[in-house]
C-alpha positions as CSV (number, residue, x, y, z in Angstrom):
1,M,81.9,100.9,76.4
2,L,83.8,103.6,78.2
3,K,87.3,102.7,79.4
4,D,88.3,104.7,82.5
5,F,91.6,106.3,83.1
6,L,92.6,107.7,86.5
7,I,94.8,110.8,85.8
8,A,94.1,112.7,89.0
9,P,96.7,114.0,91.5
10,G,95.4,111.3,93.8
11,P,94.3,108.7,94.1
12,T,96.4,107.4,91.2
13,A,96.3,104.2,89.1
14,V,97.4,100.9,90.7
15,P,99.6,98.5,88.6
16,S,98.2,95.1,88.0
17,E,101.2,93.5,89.7
18,V,100.3,95.3,92.9
19,L,96.6,94.4,92.6
20,I,97.5,90.7,92.2
21,E,99.6,90.7,95.3
22,M,96.8,92.4,97.3
23,S,94.3,89.9,96.1
24,R,96.1,86.9,97.5
25,P,94.7,85.2,100.7
26,I,95.4,87.3,103.7
27,Y,97.5,86.0,106.6
28,H,97.9,87.0,110.3
29,H,99.9,90.0,111.2
30,R,101.4,88.6,114.4
31,T,103.5,86.0,112.6
32,P,107.1,85.6,111.4
33,R,105.8,85.7,107.8
34,F,104.3,89.2,108.2
35,S,107.3,90.4,110.3
36,Q,109.7,89.5,107.5
37,L,107.6,91.3,104.9
38,F,107.0,94.3,107.2
39,M,110.7,94.8,107.9
40,E,111.6,94.4,104.2
41,T,109.0,97.1,103.4
42,I,110.5,99.4,106.0
43,E,113.9,99.1,104.4
44,L,112.3,99.7,100.9
45,L,110.7,102.9,102.3
46,K,114.1,104.0,103.6
47,Y,115.3,103.6,100.0
48,L,112.5,105.8,98.7
49,Y,113.1,108.4,101.4
50,Q,116.9,108.1,101.0
51,T,117.3,108.0,104.7
52,K,118.7,106.1,107.6
53,Q,116.2,107.7,109.9
54,D,113.2,105.9,111.4
55,V,110.4,105.5,109.0
56,F,106.8,104.6,110.0
57,I,103.8,103.1,108.3
58,L,100.4,104.2,109.6
59,A,97.0,102.8,108.8
60,S,95.6,106.3,107.9
61,S,95.5,108.8,105.1
62,G,98.2,111.3,104.6
63,T,96.4,113.7,106.9
64,G,96.8,111.1,109.7
65,A,100.5,111.2,109.2
66,M,100.4,115.1,109.3
67,E,98.6,114.9,112.6
68,T,101.1,112.4,113.9
69,A,103.9,114.9,113.0
70,V,102.2,117.6,115.1
71,V,101.3,115.6,118.2
72,N,104.7,113.8,118.5
73,T,106.8,117.0,118.4
74,L,104.9,119.8,120.0
75,S,103.2,121.1,123.2
76,P,100.3,123.4,123.7
77,G,101.2,127.0,123.2
78,D,104.3,126.3,121.1
79,S,105.1,128.8,118.4
80,V,105.3,127.4,114.9
81,L,105.5,128.8,111.4
82,V,103.1,127.5,108.7
83,V,103.4,128.3,104.9
84,R,99.9,128.7,103.5
85,S,99.9,128.6,99.7
86,G,96.9,126.3,99.1
87,K,94.4,124.0,100.7
88,F,97.1,121.7,102.2
89,G,99.2,124.4,103.7
90,E,95.9,125.5,105.3
91,R,95.6,122.0,106.7
92,W,98.8,122.2,108.6
93,G,97.5,125.3,110.4
94,E,94.1,123.7,111.1
95,I,95.8,120.7,112.7
96,C,98.0,122.9,114.8
97,E,95.1,125.1,115.9
98,A,93.1,122.0,116.9
99,Y,95.8,121.1,119.4
100,N,96.2,124.6,120.8
101,V,99.6,125.1,119.1
102,S,100.2,128.7,118.1
103,P,100.9,129.0,114.3
104,A,102.1,132.2,112.6
105,Y,101.4,132.2,108.9
106,I,103.3,133.1,105.8
107,D,100.5,133.5,103.3
108,V,101.5,133.0,99.7
109,E,99.3,133.9,96.7
110,W,97.8,130.7,95.2
111,G,100.0,129.7,92.2
112,E,103.1,131.2,93.7
113,A,106.0,129.5,95.6
114,V,107.1,130.8,99.0
115,D,110.2,133.0,99.0
116,P,112.6,131.3,101.5
117,K,113.8,134.6,102.7
118,R,110.4,135.3,104.3
119,I,110.9,132.1,106.4
120,E,114.5,133.2,107.2
121,D,113.4,136.7,108.3
122,H,110.6,135.2,110.5
123,L,113.0,132.8,112.2
124,K,115.4,135.6,112.9
125,E,112.7,137.7,114.5
126,H,111.1,134.7,116.4
127,P,113.9,132.4,117.6
128,D,111.4,130.5,119.8
129,V,109.7,128.9,116.8
130,K,109.6,125.1,117.3
131,A,108.8,123.9,113.8
132,V,108.3,125.1,110.2
133,F,105.5,123.4,108.3
134,T,105.2,123.5,104.5
135,Q,104.4,121.4,101.5
136,Y,107.0,120.2,99.0
137,T,104.3,120.2,96.3
138,E,101.1,122.1,97.0
139,T,98.6,119.7,95.3
140,S,95.8,122.2,95.2
141,T,97.8,124.7,93.1
142,G,100.4,122.5,91.4
143,V,103.3,124.5,92.9
144,T,106.6,123.1,94.1
145,H,108.4,124.9,96.9
146,D,112.2,125.1,97.2
147,I,112.5,122.7,100.1
148,K,116.2,122.3,99.9
149,K,116.8,126.1,100.3
150,I,114.2,126.3,103.0
151,S,115.7,123.4,104.9
152,D,119.2,125.0,104.6
153,I,117.7,127.9,106.5
154,V,115.7,126.0,109.1
155,S,118.4,123.4,109.9
156,K,120.6,126.1,111.2
157,T,118.0,126.9,113.9
158,N,116.4,124.9,116.7
159,A,113.2,124.6,114.7
160,L,112.1,121.4,113.1
161,M,111.7,121.2,109.3
162,I,108.4,119.3,108.7
163,V,107.4,118.7,105.1
164,D,104.2,117.4,103.6
165,A,105.7,115.6,100.6
166,I,102.5,113.6,99.8
167,T,102.7,114.6,96.1
168,G,106.4,115.3,96.1
169,L,108.2,112.1,97.4
170,G,108.9,109.6,94.7
171,V,108.3,112.3,92.0
172,T,110.9,115.0,92.6
173,K,114.4,114.7,94.2
174,C,114.0,114.5,98.0
175,P,117.0,113.0,99.8
176,V,115.8,113.3,103.3
177,D,119.1,112.9,105.1
178,E,121.2,115.0,102.7
179,W,118.7,117.9,102.9
180,K,118.3,117.6,106.7
181,L,114.5,117.2,106.7
182,D,113.2,116.3,110.1
183,V,109.8,114.9,109.4
184,V,108.6,114.0,105.8
185,I,105.0,112.9,105.2
186,C,103.8,110.7,102.3
187,G,100.6,108.8,101.4
188,S,99.9,105.6,99.6
189,Q,97.6,106.9,96.9
190,K,100.1,109.1,95.2
191,S,103.5,108.1,93.7
192,L,103.5,104.8,95.6
193,M,100.8,103.4,93.3
194,L,98.4,102.1,95.9
195,P,94.8,102.6,97.0
196,P,94.3,105.2,99.8
197,G,94.8,104.0,103.4
198,L,98.4,104.3,104.4
199,G,100.4,107.3,105.7
200,F,104.1,107.4,106.1
201,L,106.6,109.6,107.8
202,S,110.3,109.8,108.5
203,F,111.5,111.0,111.9
204,S,115.0,112.4,112.6
205,E,117.1,112.5,115.7
206,K,116.2,116.2,116.1
207,A,112.5,115.2,115.9
208,W,113.0,112.5,118.6
209,K,114.7,115.2,120.8
210,A,111.6,117.3,120.4
211,N,109.4,114.3,121.1
212,E,111.0,114.0,124.6
213,S,109.5,117.3,125.7
214,S,106.3,117.1,123.7
215,T,103.1,117.0,125.8
216,L,100.4,117.0,123.2
217,P,97.9,114.1,123.7
218,R,98.3,111.0,121.5
219,F,97.2,107.4,121.6
220,Y,96.9,105.7,118.2
221,F,99.4,108.1,116.6
222,N,102.1,107.5,119.3
223,L,105.4,107.1,117.6
224,K,107.2,105.9,120.7
225,A,104.8,102.9,120.7
226,E,105.4,102.4,117.0
227,K,109.2,102.5,117.4
228,K,109.0,100.0,120.2
229,A,106.8,97.7,118.2
230,Q,109.1,98.1,115.1
231,S,112.0,97.0,117.2
232,N,110.1,93.7,117.6
233,K,109.4,93.6,113.8
234,T,105.7,94.5,114.1
235,T,103.3,97.4,114.4
236,A,101.7,98.9,117.6
237,W,98.2,98.4,116.3
238,T,96.5,96.1,113.7
239,P,98.2,97.0,110.4
240,A,96.5,97.3,107.0
241,V,97.9,93.9,106.0
242,S,96.8,93.8,102.3
243,L,97.9,97.4,101.7
244,I,101.3,96.7,103.2
245,I,101.6,93.6,101.0
246,G,100.8,95.8,98.0
247,L,103.2,98.5,99.3
248,H,106.0,95.9,99.4
249,K,105.4,95.1,95.7
250,A,105.1,98.7,94.7
251,L,108.3,99.8,96.4
252,Q,110.1,96.9,94.9
253,M,109.0,98.0,91.5
254,I,110.3,101.5,92.3
255,K,113.6,100.1,93.4
256,D,113.9,97.9,90.3
257,E,113.4,101.0,88.1
258,G,115.7,103.0,90.3
259,I,114.7,106.1,92.2
260,E,116.7,108.4,89.8
261,E,115.0,106.9,86.8
262,V,111.6,107.2,88.5
263,I,112.3,110.9,89.1
264,K,113.5,111.3,85.5
265,R,110.4,109.6,84.1
266,H,108.2,112.0,86.1
267,K,110.1,115.0,84.7
268,I,109.8,113.8,81.1
269,I,106.0,113.2,81.5
270,A,105.6,116.6,83.2
271,D,107.5,118.4,80.4
272,A,105.3,116.7,77.8
273,I,102.1,117.7,79.7
274,R,103.2,121.3,79.8
275,A,104.2,121.3,76.1
276,G,100.7,120.0,75.3
277,V,99.0,122.6,77.4
278,G,101.0,125.4,75.8
279,A,100.2,124.1,72.3
280,L,96.5,124.6,73.0
281,G,97.1,128.2,74.0
282,L,96.3,127.4,77.6
283,E,98.2,129.0,80.5
284,L,99.8,127.3,83.5
285,F,98.5,128.4,86.9
286,A,101.6,127.5,88.9
287,K,104.7,129.8,88.6
288,S,107.0,126.9,89.7
289,P,105.1,123.9,88.3
290,A,105.3,120.5,89.9
291,N,106.3,117.3,88.2
292,S,103.4,115.5,89.9
293,V,100.4,117.7,88.9
294,T,99.9,120.4,86.3
295,S,97.4,123.2,87.1
296,I,95.9,125.0,84.1
297,K,93.9,128.2,84.0
298,V,90.4,127.8,82.5
299,P,90.1,129.9,79.3
300,E,88.0,133.0,79.4
301,G,84.4,132.3,78.6
302,I,84.6,128.6,79.4
303,D,82.7,126.9,82.3
304,G,85.6,125.6,84.3
305,L,83.4,123.0,86.1
306,Q,82.5,121.4,82.8
307,I,86.1,120.5,81.9
308,P,86.7,117.8,84.5
309,K,83.0,116.7,84.3
310,L,83.1,116.0,80.6
311,M,86.5,114.5,80.7
312,R,85.3,112.0,83.3
313,D,81.7,111.3,82.4
314,K,82.0,111.4,78.6
315,Y,85.6,110.5,77.8
316,G,86.5,108.3,80.8
317,I,89.5,110.5,82.0
318,A,89.3,111.4,85.7
319,I,91.3,114.6,86.2
320,A,90.7,117.2,89.0
321,G,89.1,120.6,89.2
322,G,90.2,123.5,91.4
323,Q,89.5,123.7,95.1
324,A,88.1,126.4,97.3
325,Q,88.9,129.9,95.7
326,A,90.3,128.1,92.6
327,K,87.1,126.1,91.9
328,G,86.0,126.6,88.4
329,K,89.1,128.7,87.6
330,I,91.6,125.9,87.1
331,F,91.7,122.2,86.3
332,R,94.5,119.8,87.3
333,I,96.1,116.9,85.5
334,G,97.9,114.4,87.7
335,H,101.0,112.7,86.4
336,L,102.5,110.7,89.2
337,G,103.0,107.1,90.1
338,Y,101.9,104.5,87.5
339,I,102.1,106.9,84.6
340,D,103.8,106.6,81.2
341,K,103.8,108.1,77.7
342,S,100.6,106.3,76.5
343,D,98.6,108.0,79.3
344,V,99.7,111.4,78.1
345,A,98.4,110.7,74.6
346,V,95.0,109.6,75.9
347,V,94.7,112.7,78.2
348,F,95.3,115.2,75.3
349,Q,93.0,113.4,72.9
350,S,90.2,113.7,75.4
351,L,91.1,117.2,76.5
352,E,90.9,118.3,72.8
353,F,87.5,116.6,72.5
354,T,86.3,118.4,75.6
355,L,87.6,121.8,74.7
356,R,86.1,121.6,71.2
357,E,82.8,120.7,72.7
358,L,83.0,123.7,75.0
359,N,83.7,125.9,71.9
360,Y,87.2,126.8,72.8
361,T,89.3,127.7,69.7
362,F,92.6,125.9,69.1
363,E,94.5,124.1,66.4
364,W,93.1,120.6,66.2
365,G,95.8,118.0,67.0
366,S,98.3,120.6,68.1
367,S,98.7,119.2,71.6
368,S,99.4,115.6,70.4
369,K,102.2,116.9,68.1
370,A,103.8,119.0,70.9
371,V,103.6,116.0,73.3
372,Q,105.2,113.7,70.8
373,E,108.1,116.2,70.1
374,V,109.0,116.0,73.8
375,L,108.5,112.3,74.3
376,Y,109.9,110.7,71.2
377,P,113.5,111.8,71.7
378,E,113.5,110.5,75.2
379,Y,111.8,107.2,74.5
380,K,113.9,106.6,71.4
381,K,116.9,106.2,73.7
382,L,115.4,103.3,75.5
383,D,116.4,99.7,74.9
384,I,113.8,97.2,73.6
385,R,112.1,95.7,76.6
386,K,113.0,92.0,77.1
387,A,110.2,89.5,77.7
């Protein structure tokens, strides 16, 4: 028997409590029962986002929420600035180009974080820029950008600050209102501990002002329609009822734990992962590593494609390989959402099995020891869980 563990940067594992809620008999979405659950869920999302802004739930992947951000704020020919530091930075540019928006690019070497001064310099030279697009965490490289510093720059201009926080929100500090973020994207299959299928975004007053002059075509992803429907405690289109029921439960679990504690837990797990990686003599790929995903360089002489394959097919641990130009050169361990200390132990046991099978030389058991040295002092502080 092979017991499977999902340790990828998305989709992530779903708690049994959420699965149970989603398995209950479905009910109609145009009813007071659903309206109450829906509005409670919106308020819980605002807690996660730490915002008083409008927040929307879309029956789509995170990419649908990205497209929604573009078509509800811009017009054909608008000048925008896109940070490209990986596959998902590239996606912002591809969406803009598909709608005849005119992106300028700040290209960042994969594994590096963008220097905020490059954004500041571009905005000074091009005051007509309508929006700045970036990731909080670039999932393909495991890099975290300094969103607070970038937003400090952008918020002083007329440009919107639009952030893909799909693997950042609910993992790393991201107080949307405090940091003056205009549009922040998230997806259900990451820190929110749900299956794929829901996209989320917050929308500031500055974004609504841009919406008034925006002329890009939209129908399904029309936030004015969603705002009007939400004022009537419902959605513009048929919602993903079972996923929203699960979302309500998952967000309640996050609130019960406390957003600060959730962020702290992710930081502890990330520190333990990085300690284990270092103990094996492996090198991190990201210069400013994320607390949601750790990217690791494949050792010289090792077939990088075999690491995630063996981990998954032989040892039951689903991690991720590299994408595009990083394919075969890095592998990625996800540690966001429904993740705890026991998951870390299982990952490194299987990683050591895999590396030994691929004839990589390291001290047997070294990663487990390093992980324990990080985790034990933290978990020793915890109270005994009450039944």
